[in-house]
N, C-alpha and C positions, 0 to 999 in steps of 0.2 A: 504493500498500499504507499502511496506517496505521503508526502509530509502534510497531507490535509487531516487536521484533527477529528477524530471521530465523535460523532454527535454522543450525547449523553444517552444510554439505552437502559438506564434504570427505570423499572416501571414506577408511575406515578401511585400516589395513594388510592386513586379512583380504581385502578388496575388491581391493586393489592386487595382493596375491599371487594371488588367483583370476583376475585379468585377465591377468597374465602368464602364468600357466599355460594359460590359454586360448590364447593366442598360441603357446604351444608345442604345444598339442594342433592348431592350425592347421598348424604346420611338421611334425608327425608325419603327417598327413593327406597333405601335399603329398609327404613323404618317401616315404610308402607308393606312391604314383604313381609315383615315381622308381624306386623299388626293383623294383617290378611290371615296368616296362619293362627294367630292368637283368636280371631273371630270366624274361624273355620266352620264351626258348629252353627253358629246363626245363619253363616251364608249357605250351607248347605240345606238347613231347614227353609230359607227364604226362596231357594232355586226349586227345591222339589215342590213346595206350596205353588209356586207362580206356574211351574210347567203343568201340574195337575189341575189348575184353575183354568188352563187354556186348553188343555185336551185331557180329558177324563180317563182316555185309554192308554196315556203315555206308559212305557214301561219303566221298570226300576233300572234296566239296563242304560235306557237312554238319559235318564236322570242322572246316573251315576257317570256317565259319559261327559255329559253337559258340565257337571261340577268339576270333574277332572280338568275338562279343557278350560275352565275358567280360573280354575288355581294356576294351572300351567302358563297360561297367558298373563296373569297377575305377577307371578314369579318371573318371568322371561321380561316382560316389560319393566319392572322394578329394578332387576340387576342390570338389564341394558340400560336403563335410565341413569344408574348410578356410575357405569362406566362412562357413558357420555358425558355426564357432569364433569367427572375426572378429567376426562380428555379435554374438554372446552377449557377447564380451569388451566390446564398444564399449557395449552397452546397459547391461549389468550395471555396468560403470563409471559410467555415468549414473545408476545408482541406481534404475532402472525395476524395479519389482515384477514385472511380467508377465514380464520377460526372467528373472529369476530362477526363476520357475515353469517357463518352456520350458527353461531351462538345467537344472533339476531332472528333469524328464521325458527330456530328451534324454540328460543325465548318467547317468541310471537304466538306460536303453536301451544306452548306451555300456558300462557295467559288465556288464551281462547278455550282451550280444554278445560282450563279451571274454572273458568266463567260458565261454560256450558255446564259442568259438572254440577255447580252450585245451582244454576237456574233450573235444572232438571227436577230437584226437590225428591228425588228418588234415591239419594244417597245416603248413607248411613253416616252418623254424626262425624265418626273418625275420619272419613273420606272427604268430608266438607272441612273439617279442619286442616287436612293435609293440603287440600285444593287452595284454601285461603292462604297457608304457608307458601305454597307453590306460586301463587298468584303475586304475593309480596316478594318472594325472592326473584322472580322473571322479571318483574317490573323495574325492582331496584336494580338488578344488573344489567339492565339494558341502559338505565339511565346512566350508570357508571362507565359501560363500555363507550357509550357515544359522548362523554364528556370533552371538552376541549383538549384537556392536558392527555386524556386517553387517545384522542386522534394523533396528538403530536407525538405521542409514544409508538403508535403503529407506524406513522409515517417516519420516524427516525430508523426503526428497525427496517422497514422495507428499503429505505435509502442507504442504509449500511450493506445490505445485502447486494444492492446493484453496484456500490462502489468497490465491491471486492473483485 
């Protein structure tokens, strides 16, 4: 590299806060899986009752399969969500502009799904609580990622890569 001074590539406080909140998002995703297991009995009863109300001739095998698929989906989404939160924290902490774009899209979806889940009125209280937490996390992270000092950090990182 020539004698050009390197720009400051230290993440600003807004990025540090966003990264910490993304870690919290990973914890919330993992917590949702644990709470799902803790409330398995009520979930099982609710699904069976709803299926029997919709179709009096539904078989126990169909009910069991539906419950198993629901639990599998919940675990997969929860664990995948935790991994994505951690990946986004890592890459945004490094100042990767593409990660901010992906985090923005995922954050927007997070906010949308949280609002839809709350508005449905059919969720259990713990789901509503986790949705509100996700809504707060997603909104706050998006604001932090797009602050002026965050943008300057992403730009400095991008410029340091093109200068090499």
